[in-house]
N, CA, C and O atoms as a MOPAC input file, in Angstrom:
PM7 MOZYME 1SCF
protein

 N    145.57500 1    76.86600 1   135.90500 1
 C    146.07700 1    78.22800 1   135.85700 1
 C    146.98100 1    78.38400 1   134.65700 1
 O    147.81200 1    77.51900 1   134.38100 1
 N    146.82800 1    79.46000 1   133.95800 1
 C    147.69000 1    79.75200 1   132.82000 1
 C    149.11200 1    79.92600 1   133.29000 1
 O    149.35600 1    80.24400 1   134.45400 1
 N    150.06400 1    79.71800 1   132.37700 1
 C    151.44300 1    79.99800 1   132.75400 1
 C    151.75300 1    81.42700 1   132.31900 1
 O    151.53500 1    81.80600 1   131.16800 1
 N    152.25200 1    82.18800 1   133.23900 1
 C    152.57300 1    83.58100 1   132.97400 1
 C    154.07600 1    83.74000 1   133.03600 1
 O    154.71400 1    83.34600 1   134.01200 1
 N    154.63100 1    84.31400 1   132.00000 1
 C    156.05900 1    84.59200 1   132.01300 1
 C    156.24400 1    86.09100 1   132.11700 1
 O    155.37100 1    86.87100 1   131.73400 1
 N    157.37100 1    86.47400 1   132.63200 1
 C    157.62700 1    87.90200 1   132.85300 1
 C    157.82300 1    88.62200 1   131.53500 1
 O    158.64400 1    88.21400 1   130.71300 1
 N    157.06300 1    89.70400 1   131.32800 1
 C    157.25700 1    90.51400 1   130.12200 1
 C    158.60500 1    91.21600 1   130.13900 1
 O    159.45100 1    90.94400 1   130.99200 1
 N    158.79200 1    92.10800 1   129.20000 1
 C    160.08500 1    92.75200 1   129.01500 1
 C    160.66300 1    93.27200 1   130.33500 1
 O    159.93500 1    93.80700 1   131.17100 1
 N    161.98300 1    93.10800 1   130.51100 1
 C    162.63600 1    93.55600 1   131.74300 1
 C    162.50500 1    95.06300 1   131.91400 1
 O    162.45400 1    95.80900 1   130.93600 1
 N    162.45300 1    95.49200 1   133.14400 1
 C    162.43100 1    96.91400 1   133.42700 1
 C    161.06200 1    97.48600 1   133.70300 1
 O    160.96000 1    98.58200 1   134.25500 1
 N    160.00100 1    96.77900 1   133.33700 1
 C    158.66300 1    97.32600 1   133.54300 1
 C    158.36600 1    97.50000 1   135.03200 1
 O    157.71900 1    98.46900 1   135.42900 1
 N    158.84000 1    96.55800 1   135.86000 1
 C    158.61300 1    96.69700 1   137.30700 1
 C    159.39200 1    97.87500 1   137.87300 1
 O    158.89600 1    98.59100 1   138.74300 1
 N    160.60200 1    98.07600 1   137.38600 1
 C    161.39900 1    99.20200 1   137.86100 1
 C    160.72500 1   100.52300 1   137.50700 1
 O    160.72600 1   101.45900 1   138.30700 1
 N    160.15100 1   100.59600 1   136.30900 1
 C    159.44500 1   101.81100 1   135.90600 1
 C    158.20900 1   102.03300 1   136.77600 1
 O    157.91700 1   103.15700 1   137.18200 1
 N    157.49400 1   100.95200 1   137.05500 1
 C    156.30900 1   101.05500 1   137.90700 1
 C    156.69800 1   101.47500 1   139.32200 1
 O    156.02400 1   102.30100 1   139.93800 1
 N    157.78800 1   100.90200 1   139.83400 1
 C    158.26300 1   101.28100 1   141.17700 1
 C    158.66100 1   102.74900 1   141.21900 1
 O    158.40500 1   103.44300 1   142.20400 1
 N    159.29200 1   103.21900 1   140.14000 1
 C    159.68900 1   104.62800 1   140.09600 1
 C    158.46600 1   105.53800 1   140.14000 1
 O    158.50100 1   106.59200 1   140.77500 1
 N    157.39100 1   105.14000 1   139.47500 1
 C    156.17400 1   105.94100 1   139.45100 1
 C    155.39900 1   105.88600 1   140.77400 1
 O    154.87600 1   106.90000 1   141.23800 1
 N    155.33300 1   104.69500 1   141.37000 1
 C    154.40100 1   104.49100 1   142.48600 1
 C    155.02600 1   103.92500 1   143.75900 1
 O    154.30300 1   103.57300 1   144.69000 1
 N    156.34200 1   103.83100 1   143.81600 1
 C    157.01100 1   103.22500 1   144.96500 1
 C    156.64100 1   103.84000 1   146.30100 1
 O    156.35200 1   103.11700 1   147.25400 1
 N    156.64400 1   105.15400 1   146.38600 1
 C    156.31100 1   105.81900 1   147.66300 1
 C    154.86800 1   105.56600 1   148.05800 1
 O    154.57400 1   105.32300 1   149.22800 1
 N    153.97600 1   105.62000 1   147.09500 1
 C    152.56200 1   105.37300 1   147.36200 1
 C    152.36000 1   103.94300 1   147.87800 1
 O    151.58600 1   103.72000 1   148.80900 1
 N    153.04100 1   102.99800 1   147.28300 1
 C    152.94900 1   101.59900 1   147.70200 1
 C    153.45200 1   101.44400 1   149.13500 1
 O    152.82900 1   100.74800 1   149.93800 1
 N    154.56800 1   102.08500 1   149.46100 1
 C    155.11500 1   102.00700 1   150.81900 1
 C    154.10300 1   102.47700 1   151.85700 1
 O    154.01200 1   101.89700 1   152.93900 1
 N    153.35400 1   103.50500 1   151.54200 1
 C    152.33900 1   104.02000 1   152.46900 1
 C    151.18400 1   103.03000 1   152.59000 1
 O    150.71800 1   102.74700 1   153.69400 1
 N    150.72800 1   102.51100 1   151.46700 1
 C    149.55900 1   101.63200 1   151.45700 1
 C    149.81100 1   100.33100 1   152.20400 1
 O    148.95200 1    99.89100 1   152.96800 1
 N    150.96300 1    99.70600 1   152.00600 1
 C    151.20000 1    98.39300 1   152.62500 1
 C    151.29400 1    98.47000 1   154.14600 1
 O    151.17900 1    97.45100 1   154.82700 1
 N    151.49900 1    99.64400 1   154.67000 1
 C    151.62400 1    99.79300 1   156.12500 1
 C    150.30400 1   100.17200 1   156.80600 1
 O    150.25000 1   100.27600 1   158.03100 1
 N    149.25200 1   100.37600 1   156.02800 1
 C    147.97700 1   100.79500 1   156.60800 1
 C    146.85300 1    99.91500 1   156.07200 1
 O    146.50000 1    99.99200 1   154.89500 1
 N    146.30500 1    99.09600 1   156.92800 1
 C    145.27300 1    98.15600 1   156.50200 1
 C    144.07700 1    98.86600 1   155.85700 1
 O    143.52100 1    98.36800 1   154.87800 1
 N    143.68100 1   100.01200 1   156.39000 1
 C    142.53400 1   100.72200 1   155.82700 1
 C    142.80800 1   101.17000 1   154.39100 1
 O    141.91900 1   101.12200 1   153.54100 1
 N    144.03600 1   101.60300 1   154.12500 1
 C    144.38500 1   102.00100 1   152.75600 1
 C    144.36800 1   100.79000 1   151.82100 1
 O    144.00000 1   100.90800 1   150.65200 1
 N    144.76600 1    99.63100 1   152.34000 1
 C    144.70400 1    98.40900 1   151.54000 1
 C    143.25600 1    98.03300 1   151.23600 1
 O    142.93400 1    97.62600 1   150.11900 1
 N    142.39600 1    98.17000 1   152.22500 1
 C    140.96900 1    97.88800 1   152.02700 1
 C    140.41200 1    98.79900 1   150.94300 1
 O    139.69400 1    98.34500 1   150.05300 1
 N    140.74200 1   100.07900 1   151.01600 1
 C    140.27300 1   101.04100 1   150.01600 1
 C    140.81900 1   100.70000 1   148.63000 1
 O    140.10200 1   100.80400 1   147.63500 1
 N    142.08600 1   100.29300 1   148.56600 1
 C    142.69400 1    99.90300 1   147.29300 1
 C    141.94000 1    98.72000 1   146.69700 1
 O    141.58700 1    98.74100 1   145.51800 1
 N    141.69200 1    97.69500 1   147.49800 1
 C    140.99000 1    96.50700 1   147.01500 1
 C    139.59000 1    96.88000 1   146.52700 1
 O    139.15700 1    96.40600 1   145.47600 1
 N    138.88900 1    97.71000 1   147.26600 1
 C    137.54600 1    98.13400 1   146.85500 1
 C    137.59500 1    98.86900 1   145.51300 1
 O    136.73700 1    98.65800 1   144.65600 1
 N    138.58400 1    99.71800 1   145.33600 1
 C    138.72200 1   100.45700 1   144.08100 1
 C    139.05200 1    99.53400 1   142.91200 1
 O    138.54500 1    99.71700 1   141.80500 1
 N    139.89900 1    98.54800 1   143.16300 1
 C    140.25900 1    97.59100 1   142.11300 1
 C    139.03100 1    96.77500 1   141.71000 1
 O    138.78500 1    96.56100 1   140.52300 1
 N    138.26600 1    96.32200 1   142.69900 1
 C    137.05200 1    95.55300 1   142.40300 1
 C    136.08600 1    96.39000 1   141.56700 1
 O    135.48100 1    95.88300 1   140.62300 1
 N    135.94100 1    97.65800 1   141.90800 1
 C    135.05300 1    98.54800 1   141.15100 1
 C    135.54500 1    98.70900 1   139.71100 1
 O    134.74500 1    98.66000 1   138.77600 1
 N    136.84200 1    98.89900 1   139.52800 1
 C    137.37500 1    99.05900 1   138.16500 1
 C    137.24100 1    97.75900 1   137.38100 1
 O    136.91800 1    97.78000 1   136.19400 1
 N    137.48800 1    96.62500 1   138.03900 1
 C    137.34000 1    95.33800 1   137.36200 1
 C    135.91800 1    95.14600 1   136.85300 1
 O    135.71100 1    94.63500 1   135.75200 1
 N    134.94400 1    95.55400 1   137.65400 1
 C    133.55200 1    95.38600 1   137.23200 1
 C    133.24100 1    96.23000 1   136.00100 1
 O    132.36400 1    95.87300 1   135.21400 1
 N    133.94100 1    97.33400 1   135.82800 1
 C    133.72200 1    98.19900 1   134.66500 1
 C    134.38400 1    97.65800 1   133.39700 1
 O    133.87200 1    97.86300 1   132.29700 1
 N    135.51100 1    96.97200 1   133.54300 1
 C    136.26300 1    96.52600 1   132.36700 1
 C    136.19700 1    95.01400 1   132.14900 1
 O    136.79000 1    94.50200 1   131.19900 1
 N    135.49000 1    94.30200 1   133.01000 1
 C    135.48600 1    92.83600 1   132.97200 1
 C    134.98100 1    92.26000 1   131.65100 1
 O    135.39300 1    91.16600 1   131.26500 1
 N    134.11000 1    92.96200 1   130.96100 1
 C    133.55600 1    92.43900 1   129.71300 1
 C    134.45700 1    92.68000 1   128.50900 1
 O    134.17800 1    92.18200 1   127.41900 1
 N    135.51900 1    93.42700 1   128.69200 1
 C    136.45300 1    93.69800 1   127.60600 1
 C    137.34300 1    92.46600 1   127.41100 1
 O    138.12300 1    92.13900 1   128.30500 1
 N    137.25000 1    91.77400 1   126.27200 1
 C    138.02500 1    90.55000 1   126.06900 1
 C    139.54000 1    90.76900 1   126.12700 1
 O    140.28500 1    89.84400 1   126.45000 1
 N    139.99100 1    91.96800 1   125.81900 1
 C    141.43000 1    92.24600 1   125.85400 1
 C    141.94400 1    92.36100 1   127.28400 1
 O    143.14900 1    92.28000 1   127.51900 1
 N    141.04700 1    92.54700 1   128.22700 1
 C    141.43100 1    92.72000 1   129.62800 1
 C    141.33500 1    91.38600 1   130.38400 1
 O    141.84400 1    91.26700 1   131.49900 1
 N    140.69700 1    90.41100 1   129.79200 1
 C    140.46700 1    89.12300 1   130.44800 1
 C    141.75400 1    88.46200 1   130.93600 1
 O    141.75200 1    87.78800 1   131.96600 1
 N    142.84600 1    88.64900 1   130.21000 1
 C    144.09100 1    87.95800 1   130.54700 1
 C    144.62500 1    88.32600 1   131.92900 1
 O    145.27700 1    87.50300 1   132.57300 1
 N    144.36000 1    89.54700 1   132.39400 1
 C    144.91300 1    89.88900 1   133.69700 1
 C    143.87400 1    90.01600 1   134.80100 1
 O    144.19900 1    90.41500 1   135.91900 1
 N    142.64000 1    89.68100 1   134.49800 1
 C    141.62600 1    89.70300 1   135.55100 1
 C    141.88100 1    88.58800 1   136.56600 1
 O    141.79300 1    88.82000 1   137.77200 1
 N    142.19400 1    87.38800 1   136.09100 1
 C    142.41200 1    86.27000 1   137.01400 1
 C    143.58000 1    86.53400 1   137.97600 1
 O    143.41900 1    86.32900 1   139.17900 1
 N    144.74700 1    86.97900 1   137.49300 1
 C    145.81600 1    87.27600 1   138.45700 1
 C    145.42300 1    88.36100 1   139.46500 1
 O    145.78500 1    88.27200 1   140.63800 1
 N    144.69400 1    89.37300 1   139.02500 1
 C    144.27000 1    90.42600 1   139.94900 1
 C    143.31900 1    89.86700 1   140.99200 1
 O    143.41700 1    90.21400 1   142.16900 1
 N    142.40100 1    89.00700 1   140.57400 1
 C    141.47900 1    88.38800 1   141.52700 1
 C    142.23700 1    87.55300 1   142.55500 1
 O    141.89600 1    87.55800 1   143.73800 1
 N    143.25300 1    86.84700 1   142.10700 1
 C    144.08200 1    86.05700 1   143.03500 1
 C    144.80000 1    86.99800 1   143.99900 1
 O    144.83200 1    86.74100 1   145.20300 1
 N    145.37200 1    88.08000 1   143.48700 1
 C    146.05600 1    89.05000 1   144.34700 1
 C    145.10800 1    89.58300 1   145.42600 1
 O    145.49400 1    89.70700 1   146.58800 1
 N    143.88400 1    89.89200 1   145.04400 1
 C    142.90900 1    90.40900 1   146.01000 1
 C    142.62700 1    89.36800 1   147.09600 1
 O    142.58900 1    89.69500 1   148.28300 1
 N    142.43200 1    88.12700 1   146.68500 1
 C    142.17800 1    87.06500 1   147.68000 1
 C    143.38500 1    86.87300 1   148.58800 1
 O    143.22300 1    86.60600 1   149.77800 1
 N    144.59500 1    87.00600 1   148.04400 1
 C    145.80300 1    86.86400 1   148.86100 1
 C    145.87400 1    87.96200 1   149.91400 1
 O    146.19700 1    87.69800 1   151.07200 1
 N    145.57500 1    89.18900 1   149.51300 1
 C    145.60700 1    90.31500 1   150.45900 1
 C    144.57800 1    90.09600 1   151.56100 1
 O    144.87500 1    90.28400 1   152.74100 1
 N    143.37700 1    89.70200 1   151.17900 1
 C    142.31900 1    89.48400 1   152.18000 1
 C    142.70500 1    88.38900 1   153.16800 1
 O    142.54500 1    88.55700 1   154.37700 1
 N    143.20900 1    87.27500 1   152.66300 1
 C    143.61300 1    86.17000 1   153.54100 1
 C    144.76200 1    86.58900 1   154.45000 1
 O    144.81300 1    86.20100 1   155.61700 1
 N    145.67200 1    87.37300 1   153.91500 1
 C    146.81600 1    87.85400 1   154.70000 1
 C    146.33500 1    88.69600 1   155.88500 1
 O    146.77600 1    88.49400 1   157.01600 1
 N    145.44000 1    89.63000 1   155.62200 1
 C    145.00200 1    90.52500 1   156.69100 1
 C    143.99100 1    89.89900 1   157.63600 1
 O    143.77800 1    90.40700 1   158.73700 1
 N    143.37500 1    88.81500 1   157.22800 1
 C    142.52900 1    88.06400 1   158.16400 1
 C    143.38200 1    87.12100 1   159.01000 1
 O    142.88900 1    86.49400 1   159.94700 1
 N    144.66800 1    87.02900 1   158.66700 1
 C    145.57500 1    86.15500 1   159.41200 1
 C    145.44000 1    84.69600 1   159.03000 1
 O    145.92700 1    83.82500 1   159.75100 1
 N    144.79800 1    84.41300 1   157.92600 1
 C    144.56100 1    83.03600 1   157.50800 1
 C    145.71600 1    82.46400 1   156.69300 1
 O    146.02500 1    81.27600 1   156.79600 1
 N    146.34400 1    83.29500 1   155.89400 1
 C    147.45900 1    82.85200 1   155.06200 1
 C    148.40500 1    84.03700 1   154.86600 1
 O    148.14200 1    84.92600 1   154.05600 1
 N    149.47800 1    84.03800 1   155.59700 1
 C    150.42500 1    85.15100 1   155.54100 1
 C    151.29600 1    85.06900 1   154.28900 1
 O    151.68000 1    83.99000 1   153.83800 1
 N    151.59100 1    86.24600 1   153.74600 1
 C    152.50500 1    86.32700 1   152.61100 1
 C    153.66800 1    87.23000 1   153.01600 1
 O    153.54900 1    88.04600 1   153.93000 1
 N    154.77300 1    87.07300 1   152.33400 1
 C    155.96300 1    87.87400 1   152.62900 1
 C    155.66400 1    89.35400 1   152.37500 1
 O    154.89500 1    89.69700 1   151.47700 1
 N    156.27700 1    90.21500 1   153.17200 1
 C    156.07300 1    91.65500 1   153.02400 1
 C    156.48400 1    92.12400 1   151.63300 1
 O    155.84000 1    92.99700 1   151.05100 1
 N    157.56000 1    91.54100 1   151.10000 1
 C    158.00700 1    91.92300 1   149.75400 1
 C    156.96600 1    91.52700 1   148.70200 1
 O    156.75000 1    92.25600 1   147.73400 1
 N    156.33300 1    90.38800 1   148.89500 1
 C    155.27100 1    89.95300 1   147.98500 1
 C    154.07800 1    90.88300 1   148.09300 1
 O    153.49900 1    91.27500 1   147.08000 1
 N    153.71100 1    91.23600 1   149.30500 1
 C    152.60500 1    92.16600 1   149.51000 1
 C    152.89300 1    93.48500 1   148.78500 1
 O    152.01100 1    94.04200 1   148.13100 1
 N    154.11400 1    93.97600 1   148.90100 1
 C    154.49000 1    95.21700 1   148.23600 1
 C    154.37000 1    95.12300 1   146.72200 1
 O    153.88600 1    96.05400 1   146.07900 1
 N    154.80700 1    94.00300 1   146.14700 1
 C    154.71000 1    93.83400 1   144.69300 1
 C    153.25400 1    93.72400 1   144.23800 1
 O    152.87900 1    94.27500 1   143.20300 1
 N    152.44800 1    93.01800 1   145.00700 1
 C    151.02900 1    92.88900 1   144.66400 1
 C    150.35400 1    94.25600 1   144.72400 1
 O    149.57900 1    94.61200 1   143.83600 1
 N    150.64900 1    95.01200 1   145.76600 1
 C    150.07000 1    96.35200 1   145.88300 1
 C    150.53500 1    97.22700 1   144.71700 1
 O    149.74900 1    98.00500 1   144.17600 1
 N    151.79000 1    97.10500 1   144.33400 1
 C    152.30000 1    97.85300 1   143.18500 1
 C    151.47900 1    97.53000 1   141.93400 1
 O    151.08100 1    98.43700 1   141.20300 1
 N    151.22600 1    96.25100 1   141.68900 1
 C    150.44600 1    95.86300 1   140.51300 1
 C    149.04200 1    96.45000 1   140.57000 1
 O    148.52800 1    96.92900 1   139.55900 1
 N    148.41800 1    96.41700 1   141.74500 1
 C    147.05400 1    96.92900 1   141.87400 1
 C    147.00500 1    98.44900 1   141.74800 1
 O    146.08700 1    98.99100 1   141.13200 1
 N    147.98000 1    99.13400 1   142.32200 1
 C    148.04700 1   100.59600 1   142.20500 1
 C    148.25100 1   100.97600 1   140.74100 1
 O    147.61300 1   101.90000 1   140.23800 1
 N    149.13000 1   100.27000 1   140.07300 1
 C    149.39900 1   100.56100 1   138.66800 1
 C    148.14900 1   100.33200 1   137.82200 1
 O    147.82600 1   101.13300 1   136.94500 1
 N    147.45000 1    99.23100 1   138.09500 1
 C    146.21500 1    98.91900 1   137.38000 1
 C    145.18300 1   100.02400 1   137.56200 1
 O    144.47700 1   100.37300 1   136.61500 1
 N    145.08800 1   100.57100 1   138.75100 1
 C    144.10400 1   101.61300 1   139.04800 1
 C    144.46300 1   102.97300 1   138.47600 1
 O    143.58400 1   103.74000 1   138.08400 1
 N    145.72100 1   103.26400 1   138.42900 1
 C    146.15500 1   104.61100 1   138.10200 1
 C    145.92300 1   104.98700 1   136.64200 1
 O    146.27600 1   104.23500 1   135.73400 1
 N    145.32500 1   106.16000 1   136.42700 1
 C    145.21900 1   106.65300 1   135.05400 1
 C    146.54800 1   107.23600 1   134.56900 1
 O    146.73300 1   107.49700 1   133.38000 1
 N    147.46700 1   107.43400 1   135.51600 1
 C    148.78000 1   107.98800 1   135.17300 1
 C    149.78400 1   106.84300 1   135.16000 1
 O    150.32800 1   106.47100 1   136.20000 1
 N    150.02400 1   106.29400 1   133.98700 1
 C    151.03700 1   105.26300 1   133.86800 1
 C    151.71000 1   105.40100 1   132.51300 1
 O    151.52000 1   106.40600 1   131.82900 1
 N    152.47300 1   104.43500 1   132.12700 1
 C    153.28500 1   104.58000 1   130.92000 1
 C    152.43800 1   104.75100 1   129.65500 1
 O    152.80600 1   105.50900 1   128.75700 1
 N    151.30600 1   104.04600 1   129.58700 1
 C    150.37100 1   104.20100 1   128.47300 1
 C    149.00900 1   104.47800 1   129.09900 1
 O    148.45600 1   103.59400 1   129.75300 1
 N    148.44700 1   105.67800 1   128.92200 1
 C    147.17600 1   106.02600 1   129.57500 1
 C    146.02900 1   105.09200 1   129.19100 1
 O    145.88500 1   104.71600 1   128.02800 1
 N    145.20800 1   104.72000 1   130.19000 1
 C    144.10500 1   103.78300 1   129.98700 1
 C    143.03300 1   104.31500 1   129.04400 1
 O    142.31400 1   103.52900 1   128.42700 1
 N    142.91400 1   105.63900 1   128.91900 1
 C    141.86900 1   106.18100 1   128.05100 1
 C    142.11400 1   105.85600 1   126.57400 1
 O    141.25700 1   106.12000 1   125.73000 1
 N    143.27600 1   105.28700 1   126.26300 1
 C    143.56900 1   104.88600 1   124.89400 1
 C    142.95100 1   103.53100 1   124.56000 1
 O    143.27500 1   102.93400 1   123.53300 1
 N    142.07200 1   103.05300 1   125.41600 1
 C    141.37100 1   101.79300 1   125.16900 1
 C    142.25800 1   100.59600 1   125.40900 1
 O    143.04300 1   100.57600 1   126.35700 1
 N    142.13400 1    99.59600 1   124.55000 1
 C    142.86500 1    98.33900 1   124.71000 1
 C    144.36400 1    98.57700 1   124.78000 1
 O    145.04900 1    97.95800 1   125.59400 1
 N    144.88100 1    99.45600 1   123.94800 1
 C    146.31200 1    99.76200 1   123.96200 1
 C    146.71600 1   100.32700 1   125.31800 1
 O    147.82000 1   100.07000 1   125.79700 1
 N    145.83300 1   101.08900 1   125.93000 1
 C    146.11300 1   101.69600 1   127.22700 1
 C    146.25000 1   100.69000 1   128.35500 1
 O    146.83000 1   100.99700 1   129.39600 1
 N    145.71900 1    99.48800 1   128.15400 1
 C    145.84600 1    98.45200 1   129.17300 1
 C    147.09300 1    97.60300 1   128.99500 1
 O    147.38800 1    96.75800 1   129.83900 1
 N    147.82700 1    97.81100 1   127.91700 1
 C    149.00200 1    96.98100 1   127.63500 1
 C    150.04300 1    97.07700 1   128.74800 1
 O    150.59200 1    96.05900 1   129.16800 1
 N    150.32000 1    98.28900 1   129.22700 1
 C    151.31900 1    98.41600 1   130.28700 1
 C    150.77300 1    97.88800 1   131.61000 1
 O    151.52700 1    97.33200 1   132.40800 1
 N    149.46700 1    98.05600 1   131.85500 1
 C    148.86600 1    97.48500 1   133.07100 1
 C    149.03800 1    95.97000 1   133.05600 1
 O    149.43200 1    95.36500 1   134.05300 1
 N    148.73500 1    95.37000 1   131.90700 1
 C    148.88500 1    93.93100 1   131.75000 1
 C    150.33400 1    93.51600 1   131.98700 1
 O    150.59300 1    92.52200 1   132.66500 1
 N    151.27100 1    94.26800 1   131.43400 1
 C    152.69100 1    93.94100 1   131.60900 1
 C    153.09500 1    93.96500 1   133.07300 1
 O    153.80200 1    93.07000 1   133.53700 1
 N    152.65300 1    94.98300 1   133.80600 1
 C    153.01400 1    95.08400 1   135.22300 1
 C    152.36500 1    93.95500 1   136.02100 1
 O    153.02900 1    93.31300 1   136.83500 1
 N    151.08000 1    93.71000 1   135.79500 1
 C    150.38400 1    92.64100 1   136.52700 1
 C    151.05200 1    91.29600 1   136.25800 1
 O    151.29700 1    90.53000 1   137.18900 1
 N    151.34500 1    91.00600 1   134.99900 1
 C    151.95900 1    89.71400 1   134.67400 1
 C    153.40000 1    89.61800 1   135.16400 1
 O    153.85400 1    88.53500 1   135.53400 1
 N    154.12200 1    90.73200 1   135.17000 1
 C    155.49000 1    90.72600 1   135.70400 1
 C    155.46500 1    90.43400 1   137.19800 1
 O    156.28200 1    89.65400 1   137.68800 1
 N    154.54800 1    91.04600 1   137.92200 1
 C    154.42800 1    90.78100 1   139.36100 1
 C    154.00500 1    89.33500 1   139.57400 1
 O    154.55500 1    88.64500 1   140.43200 1
 N    153.03600 1    88.87800 1   138.80100 1
 C    152.57300 1    87.48900 1   138.93800 1
 C    153.74000 1    86.52100 1   138.75100 1
 O    153.89200 1    85.57900 1   139.52900 1
 N    154.56100 1    86.74300 1   137.73200 1
 C    155.70900 1    85.87400 1   137.47600 1
 C    156.70700 1    85.93700 1   138.63500 1
 O    157.29700 1    84.92400 1   139.01300 1
 N    156.88700 1    87.12400 1   139.18700 1
 C    157.87100 1    87.31700 1   140.26300 1
 C    157.43500 1    86.63500 1   141.56800 1
 O    158.27300 1    86.14900 1   142.32800 1
 N    156.12500 1    86.60300 1   141.81900 1
 C    155.63300 1    86.03300 1   143.08400 1
 C    154.93500 1    84.69200 1   142.85700 1
 O    154.16600 1    84.23200 1   143.70100 1
 N    155.20900 1    84.07900 1   141.71900 1
 C    154.51200 1    82.85600 1   141.31100 1
 C    154.57100 1    81.75800 1   142.36900 1
 O    153.57100 1    81.07700 1   142.59800 1
 N    155.71200 1    81.57400 1   143.01500 1
 C    155.82000 1    80.52100 1   144.03400 1
 C    154.83200 1    80.76400 1   145.17500 1
 O    154.16200 1    79.83500 1   145.62600 1
 N    154.74200 1    82.00600 1   145.64000 1
 C    153.79900 1    82.30800 1   146.72100 1
 C    152.35900 1    82.21900 1   146.24400 1
 O    151.47800 1    81.83000 1   147.01100 1
 N    152.10800 1    82.57100 1   144.99600 1
 C    150.76200 1    82.42900 1   144.43400 1
 C    150.37600 1    80.95200 1   144.42700 1
 O    149.26500 1    80.59800 1   144.82200 1
 N    151.27600 1    80.10300 1   143.98500 1
 C    150.98500 1    78.66600 1   143.94400 1
 C    150.75600 1    78.11200 1   145.34500 1
 O    149.86100 1    77.28900 1   145.54300 1
 N    151.55400 1    78.55200 1   146.32300 1
 C    151.33600 1    78.12500 1   147.71200 1
 C    149.97200 1    78.58600 1   148.20400 1
 O    149.25800 1    77.83700 1   148.87000 1
 N    149.61700 1    79.81500 1   147.87500 1
 C    148.32100 1    80.34800 1   148.28000 1
 C    147.18600 1    79.54600 1   147.64700 1
 O    146.24100 1    79.16300 1   148.33600 1
 N    147.27100 1    79.29000 1   146.34800 1
 C    146.21400 1    78.55200 1   145.66900 1
 C    146.07700 1    77.14000 1   146.23900 1
 O    144.96400 1    76.63100 1   146.37500 1
 N    147.19600 1    76.51200 1   146.57100 1
 C    147.14600 1    75.19000 1   147.20800 1
 C    146.47500 1    75.29200 1   148.57900 1
 O    145.62100 1    74.47000 1   148.91200 1
 N    146.85200 1    76.29000 1   149.37200 1
 C    146.21900 1    76.51400 1   150.67000 1
 C    144.71300 1    76.75200 1   150.48900 1
 O    143.89500 1    76.20500 1   151.22900 1
 N    144.36800 1    77.56500 1   149.50800 1
 C    142.97300 1    77.91100 1   149.25800 1
 C    142.14900 1    76.65900 1   148.91500 1
 O    141.00500 1    76.53300 1   149.35000 1
 N    142.72800 1    75.74000 1   148.13900 1
 C    142.02300 1    74.49900 1   147.78600 1
 C    141.72300 1    73.64700 1   149.01400 1
 O    140.75000 1    72.89300 1   149.03000 1
 N    142.55200 1    73.76700 1   150.03000 1
 C    142.35000 1    72.94800 1   151.24800 1
 C    141.34000 1    73.56700 1   152.19700 1
 O    140.99800 1    72.95900 1   153.21200 1
 N    140.85500 1    74.76200 1   151.89000 1
 C    139.95500 1    75.49100 1   152.80600 1
 C    138.47600 1    75.19000 1   152.56600 1
 O    137.61500 1    75.79200 1   153.20700 1
 N    138.17400 1    74.28500 1   151.67000 1
 C    136.77400 1    73.99900 1   151.34200 1
 C    136.06100 1    73.30000 1   152.44900 1
 O    134.87600 1    72.99200 1   152.32400 1

């Protein structure tokens, strides 16, 4: 796994300001989480071939697997971690963010920053999850 360090400070606070209420609603409703994951998978399939987007596809895929395992009751994650992961996924999906996605590669820069900031913040739980996942073979 690549080492991810947290990008410039404040990006998570800006993302929370934009999407905090939406995240609070989503994390409390399993069906909304399912819909979020489905939407993220669909968007990933559209942008997966873009080499500039490759850097944050792996963390997003891990986040999706963590959410699925959590809701199947196989590997629980902290509620705060779930909230941060949902924030990253909502931000990734949203066309309304600090730099609009329609600007191409530049438009994904803030998405990448938020995803990597969340990844860095929940890195310990990600590592625990990946270790658990390796034992499930």
